[in-house]
C-alpha positions as CSV (number, residue, x, y, z in Angstrom):
1,M,-25.6,-1.4,4.4
2,V,-25.0,-5.2,4.6
3,G,-25.0,-6.5,8.3
4,P,-23.8,-7.6,10.9
5,E,-22.0,-4.4,11.5
6,R,-18.2,-4.9,11.5
7,P,-15.2,-2.7,12.1
8,Q,-14.2,-0.8,9.0
9,I,-10.6,-0.7,7.9
10,V,-10.1,1.8,5.0
11,L,-7.4,2.0,2.6
12,F,-6.9,5.8,1.4
13,G,-4.3,6.8,-1.1
14,S,-3.0,6.8,-4.7
15,S,-2.3,4.1,-7.0
16,I,-0.3,2.1,-4.3
17,V,-3.5,1.8,-2.7
18,Q,-5.9,1.4,-5.8
19,Y,-4.0,-1.4,-7.2
20,S,-3.5,-3.1,-3.9
21,F,-6.1,-5.6,-4.8
22,T,-4.3,-6.7,-7.9
23,D,-2.9,-10.2,-7.8
24,R,-1.9,-11.0,-4.2
25,G,-1.6,-7.2,-3.4
26,W,-1.5,-5.9,0.1
27,G,-5.1,-4.8,0.0
28,A,-6.3,-8.0,-1.0
29,T,-4.4,-10.0,1.5
30,L,-5.7,-7.8,4.2
31,A,-9.2,-8.4,3.0
32,D,-8.6,-12.2,3.1
33,L,-7.1,-12.0,6.7
34,Y,-9.9,-10.0,8.0
35,S,-12.6,-11.7,5.9
36,R,-14.8,-12.8,9.0
37,T,-13.8,-9.9,11.4
38,A,-13.7,-6.5,9.6
39,D,-14.6,-5.0,6.3
40,I,-11.6,-3.7,4.2
41,I,-12.8,-0.6,2.1
42,L,-10.8,0.7,-0.9
43,R,-10.5,4.4,-1.4
44,G,-7.6,4.5,-3.7
45,Y,-7.0,7.1,-6.7
46,A,-4.2,6.5,-9.1
47,G,-2.1,9.5,-9.8
48,W,-3.3,11.6,-6.9
49,N,-1.4,13.6,-4.5
50,S,-1.9,14.9,-1.0
51,R,-3.4,18.3,-2.4
52,F,-6.1,16.4,-4.3
53,A,-6.7,14.1,-1.1
54,L,-7.3,17.1,0.9
55,K,-10.0,18.4,-1.4
56,V,-12.3,15.5,-1.1
57,L,-11.5,14.6,2.6
58,D,-14.8,15.6,3.9
59,Q,-16.5,13.6,1.2
60,V,-14.5,10.5,1.7
61,F,-14.7,10.8,5.5
62,P,-17.6,12.9,6.5
63,K,-17.8,13.8,10.3
64,D,-21.5,13.2,10.5
65,A,-21.3,9.8,9.1
66,V,-23.3,7.3,11.3
67,I,-20.6,4.7,11.3
68,Q,-17.0,5.8,11.6
69,P,-14.0,3.6,10.4
70,S,-12.0,1.9,13.1
71,L,-8.7,2.2,11.1
72,V,-7.6,4.2,8.3
73,I,-4.3,3.4,6.4
74,V,-3.2,6.4,4.4
75,Y,-0.5,6.5,1.5
76,F,0.4,9.6,-0.4
77,G,4.0,10.9,-1.2
78,G,5.1,9.1,-4.3
79,N,3.4,11.5,-6.8
80,D,4.0,14.7,-4.5
81,S,7.7,14.0,-4.6
82,T,7.9,14.0,-8.5
83,H,10.3,16.7,-10.0
84,P,8.2,20.0,-10.7
85,H,7.0,20.3,-14.3
86,P,8.3,23.5,-16.3
87,S,4.7,24.2,-16.9
88,G,3.8,24.5,-13.2
89,H,1.4,21.6,-13.7
90,G,1.8,18.0,-12.7
91,P,1.5,16.2,-9.5
92,H,4.5,17.6,-7.5
93,V,3.8,19.2,-4.1
94,P,6.5,20.9,-2.4
95,L,7.7,19.3,0.7
96,S,6.5,21.7,3.1
97,E,3.1,21.7,1.7
98,F,3.0,17.9,1.6
99,I,3.7,17.8,5.3
100,E,1.0,20.2,6.0
101,N,-1.4,18.5,3.8
102,M,-0.7,15.2,5.6
103,R,-1.0,16.9,9.1
104,K,-4.6,18.0,8.1
105,I,-5.5,14.7,6.8
106,G,-4.3,13.1,9.9
107,E,-6.0,15.4,12.3
108,H,-9.4,15.2,10.4
109,L,-9.2,11.4,10.7
110,L,-8.4,11.3,14.3
111,S,-11.4,13.6,14.9
112,L,-14.0,11.2,13.5
113,S,-14.4,9.4,16.5
114,D,-12.5,8.5,19.7
115,K,-12.0,5.0,18.4
116,T,-10.7,5.9,14.9
117,R,-7.0,4.9,14.6
118,V,-4.6,6.0,11.8
119,I,-1.6,4.6,10.1
120,F,0.6,6.5,7.5
121,L,2.7,4.6,5.0
122,T,5.8,6.4,3.9
123,P,6.6,6.4,0.2
124,P,8.5,3.6,-0.9
125,P,11.8,3.7,-2.9
126,M,11.7,3.0,-6.6
127,N,13.6,1.3,-9.5
128,E,14.6,4.3,-11.6
129,K,15.9,2.1,-14.4
130,Q,13.0,0.0,-14.7
131,I,10.6,3.0,-14.6
132,Q,12.5,4.2,-17.8
133,I,12.3,0.8,-19.5
134,V,8.7,0.5,-19.0
135,F,7.4,4.0,-19.3
136,G,10.0,5.9,-21.4
137,D,9.4,9.5,-20.7
138,A,5.9,9.2,-19.6
139,M,7.0,9.0,-16.0
140,R,10.1,11.3,-16.1
141,G,10.8,13.4,-13.0
142,R,10.6,10.4,-10.3
143,S,13.9,9.6,-8.4
144,N,14.8,8.3,-5.0
145,E,16.8,11.3,-4.3
146,L,13.6,13.5,-4.5
147,C,11.4,10.8,-2.8
148,R,13.6,10.2,0.3
149,P,13.0,13.4,2.4
150,Y,9.3,12.9,1.8
151,A,9.5,9.7,3.6
152,E,11.6,11.1,6.5
153,E,9.6,14.1,7.2
154,L,6.4,11.9,7.1
155,L,7.8,9.9,9.9
156,N,8.6,13.0,11.9
157,L,5.1,14.2,11.5
158,C,3.6,10.8,12.6
159,R,5.5,11.1,15.9
160,E,4.3,14.6,16.3
161,I,0.5,14.1,15.7
162,N,0.5,10.6,17.4
163,V,-0.3,8.7,14.2
164,K,1.3,5.4,13.5
165,G,3.8,5.6,10.8
166,I,5.3,2.6,8.7
167,D,8.6,3.0,7.0
168,I,8.0,1.5,4.0
169,W,11.1,3.2,2.4
170,T,13.3,1.2,4.6
171,A,11.3,-2.1,4.8
172,I,11.6,-2.6,1.0
173,Q,15.2,-1.9,0.8
174,Q,15.9,-4.6,3.4
175,Q,14.5,-7.2,1.0
176,D,17.1,-9.3,-1.0
177,D,17.5,-7.9,-4.5
178,W,14.8,-5.4,-3.8
179,L,15.4,-3.5,-7.0
180,N,14.6,-6.3,-9.2
181,S,12.0,-8.2,-7.0
182,C,9.7,-5.6,-5.5
183,F,8.4,-3.6,-8.5
184,T,6.1,-4.5,-11.4
185,D,7.1,-1.4,-13.3
186,G,9.7,0.2,-11.2
187,I,6.9,2.0,-9.0
188,H,4.0,-0.5,-8.0
189,F,4.5,-3.8,-6.0
190,T,5.0,-7.2,-6.8
191,A,3.4,-9.7,-4.5
192,K,6.7,-9.9,-2.5
193,A,6.6,-6.2,-1.9
194,S,2.8,-6.6,-0.9
195,E,3.6,-9.2,1.6
196,V,6.5,-6.8,3.3
197,V,3.7,-4.1,3.5
198,V,1.0,-6.6,5.1
199,K,3.6,-7.7,7.6
200,E,4.6,-4.3,8.5
201,I,1.0,-3.3,9.1
202,L,0.2,-6.3,11.0
203,K,3.2,-5.7,13.2
204,V,2.1,-2.2,14.1
205,V,-1.7,-3.2,14.6
206,Q,-0.4,-6.3,16.8
207,E,1.8,-4.0,19.1
208,A,-0.3,-0.9,19.2
209,D,-2.0,-0.1,22.6
210,W,-5.6,0.0,21.0
211,K,-8.6,-0.8,22.9
212,P,-10.1,-2.8,21.5
213,S,-7.4,-4.4,19.6
214,L,-7.8,-4.3,15.7
215,Y,-5.3,-7.2,15.2
216,W,-6.9,-9.8,12.9
217,K,-6.7,-12.7,15.5
218,S,-8.0,-10.3,18.4
219,L,-11.3,-9.6,16.6
220,P,-14.3,-11.9,17.2
221,V,-14.9,-14.3,14.2
222,E,-18.4,-13.6,12.9
223,F,-20.9,-16.6,13.2
224,P,-18.2,-19.0,14.5
225,F,-20.5,-22.1,14.6
226,D,-19.5,-25.7,13.9
227,F,-21.3,-28.8,13.0
228,D,-20.5,-30.6,16.2
229,V,-19.3,-33.6,14.3
230,P,-17.1,-35.9,16.5
231,N,-13.2,-35.7,15.6
232,S,-14.0,-33.2,12.7
233,I,-11.9,-30.0,12.3
234,S,-13.4,-27.0,14.0
235,L,-14.3,-24.4,11.4
236,Y,-13.6,-21.8,14.0
237,D,-10.1,-23.0,14.3
238,L,-9.7,-23.4,10.7
239,E,-10.4,-19.9,10.3
240,L,-7.7,-18.8,12.8
241,T,-5.0,-20.9,11.5
242,R,-5.3,-20.8,7.6
243,N,-3.0,-17.7,7.2
244,N,-0.4,-18.8,9.7
245,Q,2.3,-17.4,7.4
246,F,1.3,-14.0,8.6
247,E,1.9,-14.7,12.2
248,L,4.6,-12.6,13.7
249,P,7.4,-13.7,13.8
250,H,6.9,-16.8,11.5
251,P,9.9,-18.8,9.8
252,G,9.6,-19.6,6.4
253,S,8.1,-16.5,5.0
254,L,6.3,-16.6,1.7
255,C,8.9,-13.8,0.9
256,D,11.4,-16.6,0.6
257,Q,9.5,-18.1,-2.3
258,E,10.3,-17.1,-5.9
259,L,7.5,-14.9,-7.1
260,T,6.9,-14.2,-10.8
261,R,3.9,-11.9,-10.7
262,N,4.1,-9.6,-13.8
263,E,7.3,-10.8,-15.0
264,Q,6.3,-9.4,-18.7
265,Q,7.1,-6.0,-19.0
266,L,5.3,-3.5,-20.9
267,E,7.0,-1.8,-23.9
268,P,8.2,1.9,-23.2
269,Q,5.1,4.3,-23.8
270,H,4.5,7.5,-25.1
271,P,3.3,9.8,-22.4
272,V,-0.3,8.8,-21.6
273,S,-3.2,10.4,-19.4
274,L,-4.1,9.0,-16.2
275,S,-7.5,7.9,-17.7
276,D,-5.7,6.2,-20.5
277,H,-3.4,4.3,-18.1
278,E,-6.4,3.2,-15.9
279,L,-8.2,1.8,-19.0
280,T,-5.2,-0.1,-20.2
281,R,-3.2,-1.2,-17.2
282,N,-4.8,-4.7,-17.1
283,E,-4.9,-5.2,-21.0
284,Q,-1.9,-7.6,-20.9
285,Q,-4.0,-9.9,-18.7
286,L,-6.8,-10.1,-21.3
287,D,-4.7,-10.0,-24.5
288,P,-1.0,-10.5,-23.6
289,P,1.3,-8.5,-25.9
290,H,4.7,-10.2,-26.9
291,P,6.6,-10.0,-23.5
292,V,9.7,-7.8,-23.1
293,S,11.9,-9.4,-20.4
294,L,14.1,-7.0,-18.4
295,C,16.9,-9.6,-19.3
296,D,16.7,-7.9,-22.8
297,H,17.7,-4.8,-21.4
298,E,20.7,-3.6,-19.1
299,Q,20.6,-5.8,-15.8
300,L,19.4,-3.7,-12.9
301,E,22.0,-3.6,-10.1
302,P,21.3,-2.9,-6.5
303,P,23.2,0.3,-5.3
304,P,26.5,-0.6,-3.4
305,P,26.0,-0.8,0.6
306,T,27.5,2.9,0.9
307,A,25.1,4.1,-1.3
308,R,21.7,2.7,0.3
309,L,18.9,4.8,-0.4
């Protein structure tokens, strides 16, 4: 391994985790915040559900590892909550099995060491109309009606097994015009939604009664030397202040800025395999297709207040 040894923060989950390092994603932002204090380790697997995660749990998090993670942030549920496919195949996992799988994941992670902390992220809401526009029938079977109980029951499980839970389901819907501003394709996050996730994570970590604290400003900065030049800016102070927008609370959030990440939408696709999707998901960055704006389709409308998801 590369030294010196630092705390390890592992992100474990499906595509919401795997793609979290894409263009101001929440994983990339955490890596930036912790760049001289802890290592952010990505273990994301697009298309996976909690059943797949359970099968590889001992390989990803072996109990006999010399160094155990200080914090594991886990996300599953969006794929589990899809409608069952008539063939009996597909990512769907019944709610009762999903909760039992997440219980086993949480208990395994907590058993790694007495210093390993765990955070579960709930499934977020989605923009069903945008999913249809972008993917056509390739992502059929996803809906907020099916997803909501998975988020609610996961929070109940967190309280039961003493794992920190973050209600991404609610946090996303509290954003202005969340249907149109928080998703690149109806499922995955824009920079605005990723900032929401980061701030929710930082709030939990800052308020948690963990010893030692894992909050980014509480950890020692690695090699905090300066050049001792009179009247110069301290490198140590600069490291602690360069991301002040993530101080909690802090006015003038980046969420208030207009964000335009991935405004070009993909043409509706025929059903594709996960491997095909993984190989092509960044093609528009290398060879951009003719853009298809959401303005060319029916404008997405947020639900009325009485129908909040």
